[in-house]
C-alpha angles and dihedrals in degrees: 000000000000117000119265127258122183116219120202106194141165144108124317118281098020098113103264093142093055093044094047093050093046093050094044089052092051095046098039092247140139129235126236112193118226097188117128093213103036088069089072126087121234096031107092096132101043094041092045091231111186117263119228088260092052093053089064088216092299115137111252122198137193094034121128093355100130139058116248093246095054119105114223126192132188089260093053091046092052091048089056100038102044094067088050092052091047089051092052090050092048089057089056094250132127118249117222112197106201126186152081102254097106098184091050092051093049090048089066091067099045110106093190094050121207129322112277121250129125102248107210092023131117096286092051092049090050091051092048089052091052090049092052094049103037108017128234098294099082091043091052089049090053089051091051089055097049102028112017092170093058092044091053091047096052126074112240090240094053094100095163095059094039090056091046092052092050091045091057092048096046093047100041108021089233126100124243087239090059091049093049091050091053091047093051090053091061121086115254118265092235138013106254125211107193126209117183123198121197142145117266092217121048093210090053089052092051091050091048092050092049090051089049092056091048090052091050091052090050090049091057107269093151091055090047089054090048092052093046092048090052094052104035132058114263091248094050114140093235092057089061091063120112109269093029103055092049095047098047091080088053090060089049093050092244094122137012123260090247090054091048093050092048090053092048089053092049094048091046092054091047091050092050090053091052091049092052090051090052097048094044087068090068109094091191094061116119104206125215118190129213112213139164111283096017113120115227090231088065090060090049090053094047089050092048092052091048093051092048091049089049090059095248091138 
């Protein structure tokens, strides 16, 4: 039986950080962040990285471990986080993986890892050149010939994944569909117990996300964006994050602060919706709902009871 890892998942701004810290404190565990922006240094406000007070004295890992210009994938995240999880388990403690990056969280449990292929290498550059000169249509047709399942699964406008599927095939001679089938046949690396946190009412979630953006602005998000823009290349991965990409034009005088804030709020709500769609696919998710009048401590207690009933401790 693989060892147990608790996953606290859900859309942005729903309280995962607080729930993860509270549960880890109760169960003597440690937290491993699965947030695709909290990994970067210099972004504590916009990424909502936990403050020392919010950690409740619980060790938190995978926060501020990368430079803003570094590109991280689910595979790179798993390669860095799995040894940390194994270390927590070796100390007899319970790992709590907390975040909203669904693909990154799932990558922790894949024994077979991700399909090989040197993203950014010669094959990728060749594919990008073909895309620039001939468009996506001939590349999609090539994918239909070598991997019809992947071609049928991908939207014709999903250039990134079409290129990735062809990259895997050209480099390895095997399709990404074959690789994924082999990976699914392997047992998971850990036993996952999933806790999902979401708002009961969508309008309440929208209002909470808008307040969250306002609080970030009051805490100095614009100055954080200014400092990051001054120290990182304009095309840096971190500057593409929600809250940074929309406020950069404000610094350049291309839009007003009010316009920038409105766009941050819109993109945040859209991102939360996509996250919910992702996590709803997980049949093992035990959902907890935030609603008006429900004290957060009630959610912590419900989660505690569920983990005890699941045999976590």
